[in-house]
ZATITOR-77560 format. One record per residue (C-alpha): residue in one letter; chain; x, y, z. Coordinates in pm, whole numbers, plus 32768, in hexadecimal, padded with zeros to 4 digits. Example, Ala and Ser with C-alpha at 12.3 -4.5 7.8 and 13.67 -1.06 7.14 Angstrom:
BEGIN
("A", "A", (84CE, 7E3E, 830C));
("S", "A", (8557, 7F96, 82CA));
***
This chain:
BEGIN
("M", "A", (E7BA, 876B, 1C04));
("P", "A", (E6B3, 86D2, 1B1D));
("D", "A", (E5FF, 8590, 1B68));
("L", "A", (E6C6, 8488, 1AAC));
("M", "A", (E5C3, 8377, 1AE8));
("P", "A", (E508, 8304, 19B0));
("Q", "A", (E3B6, 83AC, 19A5));
("S", "A", (E25F, 8303, 19A1));
("S", "A", (E2F3, 81A6, 19C6));
("P", "A", (E237, 8086, 1A67));
("A", "A", (E2B8, 7FEB, 1BA8));
("S", "A", (E339, 7EBD, 1AEB));
("S", "A", (E427, 7F9D, 1A25));
("E", "A", (E4B7, 8043, 1B5B));
("P", "A", (E633, 8062, 1B2E));
("L", "A", (E708, 7F4C, 1BBD));
("L", "A", (E803, 804A, 1C44));
("V", "A", (E7D7, 81B9, 1C99));
("V", "A", (E8FF, 8291, 1D07));
("E", "A", (E8A5, 83DF, 1DA6));
("G", "A", (E9A3, 84E4, 1E13));
("L", "A", (EABB, 83E4, 1E31));
("T", "A", (EBED, 848B, 1EC9));
("K", "A", (ED43, 8407, 1F29));
("Y", "A", (EE49, 84F1, 1FBA));
("F", "A", (EF9F, 8472, 2024));
("P", "A", (F042, 853C, 213C));
("I", "A", (F198, 85DC, 2107));
("R", "A", (F264, 85B8, 2247));
("R", "A", (F3A8, 866D, 2296));
("G", "A", (F48E, 86AA, 23B8));
("F", "A", (F4F7, 85D7, 24E0));
("F", "A", (F392, 85B9, 2560));
("K", "A", (F308, 856C, 2405));
("R", "A", (F20D, 8686, 2412));
("V", "A", (F113, 869F, 22F6));
("V", "A", (F171, 87CC, 2223));
("G", "A", (F097, 878B, 20F4));
("Q", "A", (EFC2, 8698, 202F));
("V", "A", (EFF1, 85E7, 1EE3));
("K", "A", (EE9A, 85F0, 1E3D));
("A", "A", (EEB1, 84A3, 1D87));
("V", "A", (ED37, 8485, 1D54));
("D", "A", (EC73, 85C7, 1D77));
("H", "A", (EAF4, 85A9, 1D8C));
("V", "A", (EAB7, 84AD, 1C76));
("D", "A", (E956, 844B, 1C06));
("F", "A", (E8EB, 8339, 1B14));
("Y", "A", (E80E, 8206, 1AF9));
("V", "A", (E833, 80B6, 1A49));
("Q", "A", (E704, 7FF7, 19C7));
("E", "A", (E6FB, 7E7E, 19EA));
("G", "A", (E799, 7DD3, 18BD));
("E", "A", (E84A, 7F06, 1831));
("T", "A", (E9B7, 7F6C, 1821));
("L", "A", (EA19, 80C7, 1898));
("G", "A", (EB71, 8133, 1824));
("L", "A", (EC39, 8215, 190E));
("V", "A", (ED57, 82C2, 1859));
("G", "A", (EE5C, 83CE, 1897));
("E", "A", (EFCF, 840E, 18BF));
("S", "A", (F0A4, 8351, 19B9));
("G", "A", (F06E, 83D5, 1B18));
("C", "A", (EF13, 8463, 1AD7));
("G", "A", (EE6B, 8381, 1BDB));
("K", "A", (EDDD, 8267, 1B04));
("T", "A", (EE71, 8145, 1BC9));
("T", "A", (EE2E, 81F0, 1D18));
("T", "A", (ECC0, 820C, 1CB4));
("G", "A", (ECB1, 8097, 1C67));
("R", "A", (ED5C, 8039, 1DAD));
("C", "A", (EC71, 8118, 1E76));
("I", "A", (EB47, 8060, 1DDE));
("L", "A", (EBD3, 7F1A, 1E68));
("R", "A", (EC31, 7FC3, 1FB2));
("A", "A", (ED98, 7F52, 1F74));
("I", "A", (EDD5, 80C3, 1FC0));
("E", "A", (ECF9, 8174, 20BD));
("P", "A", (EC43, 829B, 2018));
("T", "A", (EC5A, 83ED, 20C2));
("D", "A", (EAF2, 8446, 2070));
("G", "A", (E9D0, 83F0, 1F8C));
("R", "A", (E8E2, 82CE, 1F51));
("I", "A", (E90F, 818D, 1E88));
("L", "A", (E7BC, 80E9, 1E5F));
("F", "A", (E7C1, 7F81, 1DE5));
("R", "A", (E697, 7E9D, 1DA0));
("D", "A", (E708, 7D58, 1E42));
("P", "A", (E637, 7C1D, 1DF9));
("K", "A", (E628, 7BC0, 1F6B));
("L", "A", (E653, 7D06, 202D));
("G", "A", (E588, 7DE0, 1F42));
("R", "A", (E5E9, 7F4A, 1F03));
("V", "A", (E710, 7F98, 1FE8));
("D", "A", (E804, 80B7, 2018));
("I", "A", (E959, 800F, 2001));
("C", "A", (E9F9, 812F, 20C2));
("K", "A", (E92B, 80D8, 21FA));
("L", "A", (E94C, 7F5C, 2200));
("D", "A", (EA01, 7EA2, 2316));
("K", "A", (EB0B, 7D9A, 22D2));
("E", "A", (EA1A, 7C76, 22BE));
("Q", "A", (E931, 7D2D, 21D0));
("I", "A", (EA59, 7D98, 20F9));
("R", "A", (EAC3, 7C2B, 20E2));
("L", "A", (E967, 7BCF, 2065));
("V", "A", (E95A, 7CEC, 1F69));
("R", "A", (EAB5, 7C9A, 1EDF));
("R", "A", (EA29, 7B53, 1E5D));
("N", "A", (E96D, 7C27, 1D60));
("I", "A", (EA70, 7D3C, 1D29));
("R", "A", (EBC0, 7CC4, 1CAB));
("M", "A", (ECF7, 7D5F, 1C0D));
("I", "A", (EDE1, 7D06, 1AF1));
("F", "A", (EF36, 7DA2, 1B2C));
("Q", "A", (F017, 7E52, 1A33));
("D", "A", (F15E, 7D95, 1A5B));
("P", "A", (F138, 7C1F, 1A13));
("Y", "A", (F294, 7BDF, 1AA3));
("A", "A", (F275, 7C96, 1BF0));
("S", "A", (F10D, 7C31, 1C3A));
("L", "A", (F153, 7AB8, 1C50));
("N", "A", (F20E, 7A15, 1D72));
("P", "A", (F335, 7957, 1CD6));
("R", "A", (F32C, 7856, 1DF2));
("M", "A", (F1C4, 77F0, 1DB4));
("T", "A", (F141, 7701, 1CAD));
("L", "A", (F01B, 775D, 1BD0));
("L", "A", (EF3F, 7685, 1CAC));
("D", "A", (EF9E, 775A, 1DDA));
("I", "A", (EF86, 78A6, 1D1F));
("V", "A", (EE35, 7872, 1C76));
("G", "A", (EDAB, 77B2, 1D9F));
("A", "A", (EE12, 78B9, 1EA3));
("P", "A", (ECD1, 798A, 1E92));
("L", "A", (EBFD, 784E, 1E96));
("R", "A", (ECA8, 77D6, 1FD4));
("A", "A", (EC9D, 792D, 2078));
("M", "A", (EB28, 7950, 2037));
("G", "A", (EAD8, 77E8, 2090));
("L", "A", (EA4A, 77A0, 1F37));
("A", "A", (EB07, 765E, 1EE8));
("H", "A", (EBFB, 7565, 1F83));
("G", "A", (ECB0, 7426, 1F23));
("K", "A", (EC40, 737C, 1DE1));
("E", "A", (EB32, 7483, 1DA8));
("L", "A", (EC3E, 7591, 1DB4));
("E", "A", (ED17, 74DC, 1CB4));
("D", "A", (EBED, 74B0, 1BCC));
("R", "A", (EB95, 7621, 1BE9));
("V", "A", (ECFD, 768A, 1BA0));
("A", "A", (ED0B, 75A0, 1A74));
("Q", "A", (EBC6, 7637, 19F5));
("M", "A", (EC4A, 779B, 1A1A));
("L", "A", (ED91, 7749, 1969));
("Q", "A", (ECD1, 76B7, 1845));
("L", "A", (EBF0, 77E6, 183F));
("V", "A", (ED18, 78D3, 180F));
("G", "A", (EDC3, 77F6, 170B));
("L", "A", (EEBC, 7732, 17E1));
("R", "A", (EED9, 75BA, 1809));
("P", "A", (EE61, 7526, 1958));
("E", "A", (EFA0, 745A, 1981));
("Y", "A", (F05D, 75A4, 19A7));
("M", "A", (EFD0, 75CE, 1B07));
("R", "A", (F102, 7522, 1BA2));
("R", "A", (F1F6, 7613, 1AFC));
("Y", "A", (F288, 7758, 1B7E));
("P", "A", (F266, 78B5, 1ADE));
("H", "A", (F3CE, 78BA, 1A5B));
("A", "A", (F36D, 77B1, 195B));
("F", "A", (F27D, 789A, 18A6));
("S", "A", (F295, 79C5, 17BD));
("G", "A", (F20A, 7B1F, 180D));
("G", "A", (F0C7, 7ADE, 1751));
("Q", "A", (F096, 7990, 17FE));
("R", "A", (F0DA, 7A2F, 1951));
("Q", "A", (EFCE, 7B33, 190F));
("R", "A", (EEDD, 7A17, 18C0));
("I", "A", (EF38, 797F, 1A12));
("G", "A", (EEEB, 7ACB, 1ABA));
("L", "A", (EDA2, 7AD7, 19FF));
("A", "A", (ED4C, 7975, 1A72));
("R", "A", (ED98, 79D8, 1BDB));
("A", "A", (ECBA, 7B0C, 1BC5));
("L", "A", (EB96, 7A4E, 1B2E));
("A", "A", (EBAE, 7915, 1C08));
("P", "A", (EA9E, 7988, 1D00));
("Y", "A", (E9B6, 79E3, 1BD8));
("P", "A", (E9AB, 7B5A, 1C22));
("K", "A", (E8B6, 7C5C, 1B9C));
("F", "A", (E9A6, 7D82, 1B79));
("V", "A", (EB15, 7D82, 1B0F));
("V", "A", (EC0D, 7EA3, 1B20));
("C", "A", (ED03, 7E6E, 1A01));
("D", "A", (EE36, 7F3C, 1A5C));
("E", "A", (EEEB, 7F66, 190E));
("P", "A", (EEE3, 7DEC, 18D6));
("V", "A", (EF8B, 7DF9, 177D));
("S", "A", (F082, 7F1C, 179C));
("A", "A", (F1AB, 7E37, 17ED));
("L", "A", (F166, 7D45, 16CE));
("D", "A", (F1C9, 7D34, 1560));
("V", "A", (F0CB, 7DBF, 146A));
("S", "A", (F067, 7C6B, 13E0));
("V", "A", (F039, 7BE3, 1540));
("Q", "A", (EF73, 7D1A, 159F));
("A", "A", (EE72, 7CC5, 1494));
("Q", "A", (EE51, 7B62, 151A));
("I", "A", (EE17, 7BD6, 167F));
("L", "A", (ED1E, 7CE2, 1614));
("N", "A", (EC58, 7BE8, 1547));
("L", "A", (EC61, 7AF7, 166E));
("L", "A", (EBDD, 7C06, 1757));
("E", "A", (EABD, 7C4D, 1669));
("D", "A", (EA69, 7ADA, 1646));
("L", "A", (EA6E, 7AA7, 17BF));
("Q", "A", (E996, 7BDA, 17F3));
("E", "A", (E88C, 7B43, 1711));
("Q", "A", (E8A7, 79E5, 17A5));
("M", "A", (E8AB, 7A4A, 1915));
("G", "A", (E7DF, 7B8B, 190C));
("L", "A", (E904, 7C5E, 198B));
("T", "A", (E917, 7DD6, 19B8));
("Y", "A", (EA67, 7E82, 1986));
("L", "A", (EB11, 7FC1, 19F6));
("F", "A", (EC2B, 7FC0, 18F6));
("V", "A", (ED4F, 809D, 1960));
("A", "A", (EE3D, 80F3, 1843));
("H", "A", (EF0F, 8203, 17A4));
("D", "A", (EEFC, 8176, 1640));
("L", "A", (EDC8, 820E, 159D));
("S", "A", (EDCA, 8119, 1479));
("V", "A", (EDA4, 7FFD, 1574));
("V", "A", (EC90, 80B8, 162A));
("A", "A", (EBD7, 80F4, 14E2));
("H", "A", (EBD9, 7F7F, 149D));
("I", "A", (EB4A, 7F05, 15E7));
("S", "A", (EA89, 8022, 168F));
("D", "A", (E91B, 8087, 1676));
("R", "A", (E95A, 81D6, 1722));
("V", "A", (EA9A, 8292, 1773));
("A", "A", (EAF8, 8376, 1896));
("V", "A", (EC29, 8457, 1864));
("M", "A", (ECEE, 84AB, 199F));
("Y", "A", (EDE3, 85C8, 19DA));
("V", "A", (EE96, 860A, 1B27));
("G", "A", (ED9B, 854D, 1BFB));
("K", "A", (EC60, 85D3, 1B51));
("I", "A", (EB82, 8548, 1A3E));
("V", "A", (EB76, 8656, 1932));
("E", "A", (EA9E, 85A6, 182F));
("L", "A", (E9B1, 847D, 182A));
("A", "A", (E8F1, 83FE, 16FB));
("S", "A", (E8A5, 82D2, 1622));
("T", "A", (E9D8, 8251, 156B));
("A", "A", (E95A, 82B0, 1412));
("E", "A", (E8F7, 8412, 1478));
("L", "A", (EA31, 845A, 153F));
("F", "A", (EB15, 83EB, 1423));
("S", "A", (EA56, 849B, 130F));
("S", "A", (E9EF, 85D7, 13CA));
("P", "A", (EAC5, 8626, 14FD));
("K", "A", (EA5F, 8751, 15D0));
("H", "A", (EB93, 877F, 16AD));
("P", "A", (ECE3, 87FF, 1626));
("Y", "A", (EDA0, 86F3, 16E9));
("T", "A", (ECD2, 85E1, 1642));
("E", "A", (ED1B, 867E, 14F0));
("A", "A", (EE91, 866F, 153A));
("L", "A", (EE7D, 8502, 15A3));
("L", "A", (EDBC, 84A3, 146A));
("S", "A", (EEB1, 8556, 1387));
("A", "A", (EFCA, 847A, 140F));
("I", "A", (EF22, 8332, 13A5));
("P", "A", (EFEF, 828D, 1290));
("L", "A", (EF0B, 8249, 1167));
("P", "A", (EF50, 814D, 104F));
("D", "A", (EF3B, 825F, 0F49));
("P", "A", (F06D, 82E5, 0E8C));
("R", "A", (EFC4, 8432, 0E43));
("P", "A", (F033, 854B, 0F2A));
("R", "A", (EF43, 85C3, 1036));
("E", "A", (EE9B, 8712, 1010));
("K", "A", (EEE5, 876A, 1179));
("R", "A", (EFD1, 86E7, 1285));
("V", "A", (EF96, 877B, 13DF));
("L", "A", (F0D9, 87A6, 14A2));
("L", "A", (F0B2, 87FF, 160F));
("T", "A", (F1AA, 88F0, 16AA));
("G", "A", (F21F, 88F8, 1811));
("E", "A", (F213, 87E6, 1917));
("V", "A", (F0F7, 8723, 19B5));
("A", "A", (F072, 87DD, 1AE4));
("N", "A", (F0FD, 877A, 1C37));
("P", "A", (EFE9, 86C4, 1CFA));
("A", "A", (F088, 873F, 1E3F));
("N", "A", (F06C, 88A9, 1DC9));
("P", "A", (EF74, 88BC, 1CA9));
("P", "A", (EF33, 8A07, 1BF8));
("S", "A", (EE03, 8AD8, 1C48));
("G", "A", (ECCB, 8AC2, 1B73));
("C", "A", (ECD9, 89B4, 1A68));
("Y", "A", (EE02, 88CE, 1AA6));
("F", "A", (EE41, 88B9, 1930));
("H", "A", (EE4B, 8A2F, 18E5));
("P", "A", (EFCD, 8A56, 18EA));
("R", "A", (EFE5, 8961, 17C4));
("C", "A", (EEA5, 89C2, 170D));
("S", "A", (EEB2, 8A93, 15D0));
("Y", "A", (ED42, 8AF3, 15FA));
("A", "A", (ED65, 8B73, 1762));
("E", "A", (ECDC, 8CC8, 17C4));
("E", "A", (ECDF, 8D8F, 1907));
("I", "A", (EBB7, 8CD5, 199F));
("C", "A", (EC76, 8B8C, 197A));
("K", "A", (ED86, 8C0F, 1A62));
("T", "A", (EC9B, 8C7A, 1B79));
("H", "A", (EB65, 8B9A, 1B73));
("E", "A", (EB4F, 8A20, 1B6C));
("P", "A", (EA58, 89B0, 1A5C));
("E", "A", (E926, 88E0, 1AAD));
("F", "A", (E8F3, 8781, 1A23));
("D", "A", (E7F7, 87E4, 1917));
("E", "A", (E71A, 86FA, 1849));
("V", "A", (E747, 8798, 16F0));
("T", "A", (E67F, 8689, 163C));
("P", "A", (E5BE, 8561, 16CE));
("G", "A", (E6BD, 8480, 177B));
("H", "A", (E7E6, 855A, 1717));
("Y", "A", (E882, 8615, 183F));
("V", "A", (E9A7, 8706, 1835));
("K", "A", (EA60, 87D3, 193A));
("C", "A", (EAAE, 8906, 1869));
("H", "A", (EA29, 8A6C, 1866));
("F", "A", (EA17, 8A65, 16EA));
("G", "A", (E9AB, 88FC, 16B2));
("R", "A", (E870, 896C, 15FC));
("E", "A", (E926, 8A65, 151E));
("L", "A", (EA6C, 89C2, 14B0));
("S", "A", (EA7E, 8902, 136A));
("L", "A", (EB8B, 87FD, 13A9));
("T", "A", (EC26, 86F6, 12C7));
("G", "A", (EBD9, 858A, 130A));
("V", "A", (EC34, 843E, 1267));
("V", "A", (EB3B, 83D6, 115F));
("R", "A", (EBF0, 8297, 10F3));
("M", "A", (EC0A, 81FF, 124D));
("P", "A", (EC4E, 8088, 126F));
("D", "A", (EB25, 7FA0, 123A));
("R", "A", (EA84, 7F16, 1375));
***
């Protein structure tokens, strides 16, 4: 495993978040005594870092482990193994996996999450004042009139009127509900935000509004994002770097421009070829994957992707590839990452 940390960087540019060997296995239990008969490898030894102020996109098919990775970073799910190093303003550099409940409560002021479903993530019995103010109350950051002022400020910041704070979620559209969720996540003024497919349930026009809002808030508040998504056109718009995930493993990691224009992993090539482009001319190449996604409870030997890969050879079936740095900052988990000439997307959306 190569060292994914940026080389020759001063202490001040130390990454805000470093994930090393992150693993999450869910036990499979059967029988009357619920004995463990196997493991679902949802996240399987994942490594990456996120610099302060940047957006790292995490993409892949449904079920590949993207959301589980984000929830492990918040310790909403207990990791099985690995380290999650976070540079907290008060606690300093800490391993989130080893913190006790009180320390986790302190760290969660600076690590927040925006959830995918704007309908299921809001309590229908709570007003906006209660919803957005909940983390402020729980962390002891504001009470009474100060709390109302802070909630009003956050609603204005996400494009909602302060007088809405007495209303309930049913009175708002999907896009407005996602703005409420965004206001709740940002209320404690965090440093790092996990965006778990925050626009996938919204109309396209509303998606653009939320994405632009996320970019504006990132600049205003100095935020750092882990942006989980399956829509590569969205990822191209908002991300500085992109990590591609397949069956619990990161198979490619690079800057957005390089990954889109010059992919090194066959799975990334297939994902890029599926992006709809506003161009009536036919594509030169459309990569169609055969077979099914590997079962994380019983993954194939060697490279997990080899049963669906048209470039696979015998070594792919028997040996797992290393995470190789093929060019500076461009990592790929493929035996032939340095040799393959794959098709990217030259006319990717403007950032």
